[in-house]
C-alpha positions as CSV (number, residue, x, y, z in Angstrom):
1,M,129.7,93.4,79.6
2,T,127.6,95.7,81.2
3,T,128.9,98.3,84.2
4,A,127.4,98.2,87.8
5,L,125.5,101.6,88.4
6,P,127.6,103.4,91.4
7,H,126.2,102.9,95.0
8,D,124.0,106.3,95.9
9,P,123.6,105.8,99.7
10,T,121.4,108.8,99.2
11,R,118.9,106.6,97.4
12,T,119.2,103.8,98.9
13,A,118.2,105.3,102.4
14,L,115.3,106.8,100.5
15,A,113.9,103.9,99.9
16,R,114.1,102.5,102.7
17,S,112.4,105.2,104.5
18,Q,109.5,105.3,101.6
19,A,109.0,101.3,102.3
20,A,109.2,101.9,106.1
21,R,106.7,104.4,105.4
22,R,104.1,102.1,103.2
23,R,104.8,99.4,105.9
24,R,103.1,101.5,108.9
25,V,100.4,102.4,106.2
26,I,99.7,99.0,106.0
27,D,100.0,98.0,109.6
28,A,98.0,100.7,110.5
29,T,95.0,99.8,108.0
30,L,95.3,96.3,109.6
31,Q,95.0,97.9,112.9
32,L,92.2,99.8,112.0
33,A,90.2,97.0,110.3
34,G,90.7,94.5,113.6
35,E,89.3,97.4,116.0
36,G,86.0,98.2,113.8
37,G,86.1,96.0,110.6
38,F,85.6,97.9,106.6
39,D,83.8,101.1,108.1
40,A,86.9,101.8,110.5
41,V,89.4,102.2,107.5
42,Q,89.1,105.6,107.0
43,M,92.3,107.5,105.2
44,R,92.7,110.0,107.5
45,D,92.7,107.7,110.3
46,V,95.1,105.6,108.6
47,A,97.5,108.6,108.3
48,A,96.8,109.3,111.9
49,A,97.8,105.9,113.2
50,A,100.9,105.1,110.7
51,D,102.3,109.1,111.8
52,V,102.4,110.0,108.1
53,A,100.6,112.8,106.0
54,L,97.6,111.9,104.4
55,G,99.1,112.9,101.2
56,T,101.7,110.2,101.9
57,V,99.0,107.5,101.7
58,Y,97.7,108.4,98.9
59,R,100.7,108.4,97.3
60,Y,101.1,104.7,97.7
61,F,97.3,103.9,97.9
62,S,94.4,105.5,95.6
63,S,91.7,104.2,98.4
64,K,90.7,102.3,101.2
65,E,89.9,99.1,98.9
66,R,93.3,99.6,97.5
67,L,95.2,99.2,100.8
68,L,92.7,96.6,101.8
69,L,93.6,94.5,98.8
70,E,97.7,95.0,99.3
71,A,97.6,93.9,103.0
72,M,96.0,91.1,101.6
73,A,98.0,90.4,99.1
74,E,101.1,90.6,101.3
75,Q,99.6,88.3,103.7
76,Q,98.9,85.9,100.9
77,A,102.8,86.4,100.0
78,D,103.7,85.7,103.6
79,L,101.8,82.7,103.4
80,R,103.6,81.2,100.3
81,A,107.4,82.2,101.8
82,H,106.1,80.4,104.8
83,L,105.1,76.8,103.0
84,Q,108.7,77.4,101.6
85,G,110.0,76.4,104.1
86,H,107.5,74.4,105.7
87,P,105.7,72.2,102.8
88,P,102.0,71.0,103.8
89,P,101.6,67.1,104.5
90,G,100.0,64.6,103.0
91,A,99.7,61.4,101.3
92,T,97.9,62.8,98.1
93,A,97.4,66.2,96.3
94,S,93.7,66.9,97.9
95,E,95.2,66.3,101.5
96,R,97.9,68.6,100.8
97,V,95.6,71.6,99.5
98,S,93.5,70.6,101.8
99,N,96.2,71.4,104.7
100,V,97.4,74.4,103.0
101,L,94.1,76.0,102.8
102,R,92.9,75.1,106.6
103,R,96.5,76.9,107.3
104,A,95.5,79.9,105.1
105,N,92.0,79.9,106.9
106,R,93.6,79.5,110.8
107,A,94.9,82.5,110.4
108,L,92.0,84.5,108.8
109,K,89.2,83.4,111.2
110,R,92.2,84.7,114.0
111,H,91.4,88.2,112.9
112,P,87.6,88.0,111.6
113,D,86.8,91.8,111.6
114,V,90.1,92.2,109.2
115,T,89.3,89.2,107.1
116,A,85.7,90.9,106.8
117,A,87.4,94.1,105.3
118,M,89.3,92.4,103.3
119,V,86.9,90.4,101.6
120,R,84.5,93.2,101.1
121,A,87.4,95.4,99.6
122,F,87.9,92.3,97.4
123,G,84.1,92.0,96.3
124,S,84.4,95.7,95.5
125,A,87.3,96.4,93.6
126,R,87.1,98.9,91.0
127,P,89.0,98.4,87.3
128,E,91.8,100.2,88.5
129,D,92.3,97.7,91.2
130,A,92.4,95.1,88.7
131,D,96.3,94.7,89.2
132,V,96.4,93.7,92.9
133,V,93.2,91.5,92.4
134,R,95.1,89.9,89.8
135,R,97.9,89.4,92.0
136,V,95.9,87.8,94.9
137,G,94.6,85.3,92.6
138,E,97.8,84.6,90.9
139,I,99.6,84.3,94.8
140,M,97.0,82.1,96.1
141,G,97.3,79.9,93.1
142,D,100.5,79.2,92.9
143,V,100.1,78.3,96.6
144,I,97.7,75.4,95.9
145,T,99.7,74.4,92.6
146,R,102.7,74.3,95.0
147,A,100.7,72.0,96.9
148,I,99.4,69.5,94.3
149,R,102.8,69.4,92.5
150,P,105.6,69.5,95.5
151,D,108.4,68.7,92.7
152,G,107.1,71.4,90.7
153,E,105.8,69.7,87.4
154,T,102.6,72.1,87.0
155,T,100.7,70.6,84.2
156,D,97.7,72.8,82.8
157,R,95.3,70.9,84.3
158,D,96.9,71.9,87.9
159,V,96.6,75.6,87.4
160,Q,92.9,75.2,85.8
161,V,92.4,73.1,89.6
162,A,94.1,76.0,91.5
163,R,92.1,79.1,90.0
164,V,88.7,76.9,90.4
165,L,89.9,76.3,94.2
166,T,90.5,79.6,94.3
167,L,87.3,80.8,93.0
168,V,85.8,78.3,95.6
169,W,87.6,79.7,98.5
170,N,86.9,83.4,98.0
171,S,83.0,82.0,97.5
172,S,83.1,80.5,101.2
173,L,84.9,83.6,102.3
174,V,82.0,85.5,101.3
175,G,79.0,83.4,102.5
176,W,81.1,83.4,105.9
177,V,81.8,87.0,106.6
178,G,78.4,87.4,105.3
179,G,76.8,85.2,108.6
180,V,75.5,83.0,106.2
181,D,77.6,79.9,106.8
182,P,79.7,79.2,110.0
183,A,83.5,79.6,109.6
184,E,84.1,75.8,109.4
185,R,82.2,75.9,106.1
186,V,85.2,77.2,104.4
187,D,87.1,74.4,105.5
188,E,84.4,72.2,104.8
189,D,83.4,73.4,101.1
190,L,87.7,73.5,100.3
191,E,88.0,70.0,101.2
192,I,85.2,68.6,99.6
193,A,86.2,70.7,96.4
194,A,89.5,69.4,96.5
195,R,88.6,65.6,96.7
196,F,86.6,66.0,93.9
197,L,89.0,67.7,91.7
198,L,92.1,65.7,92.4
199,D,91.0,62.1,93.8
200,D,89.7,59.2,91.9
201,P,86.0,59.9,91.6
202,A,85.5,56.7,93.0
203,T,86.7,57.7,96.4
204,A,86.2,61.7,96.2
205,E,81.9,61.5,97.7
206,P,82.0,63.9,100.9
207,A,81.7,62.0,104.2
208,S,78.2,61.0,105.3
209,S,77.0,63.4,108.5
């Protein structure tokens, strides 16, 4: 039998204070990115906007890339939590997956400078950021597999499909924020990829333009 540790109000208050400071730093990062993209996110400016010491920012985040990647992971986690109470409609797996990814893309399109900053951070991630890069992929993969299998009976192939779709999503985002493709192309690429991977091959051909 385990014995519960006694409640420590001081430790609890400290944890809440640290969480609040971390939240302010993330919010300040998103604000700065929204005003000027990747280059506008400077650690000193983040500290000033969050009203914390510069050392506090570095205590939680080793670089601005790490800051933006953590913000990206939080946004995707928020999407996953939202979808638990609002599952995507669709009669087929590809329809549900396309619906989920369109929802994710709508949020990204509303804040293009923030999206561009996060995608740039993702593309320039360093080995020491591998854990958060992996977390981003795992969260998105989980979102997609839940759309494929609402009953939770996920197969190994579902996981592989989700990984491929996540890679397509990342690549399409790079094309959009880099000015190669319009924002709508992200939705189109993902819908086509979902149909090819999840539908009967005889019915998965992209619609003619």
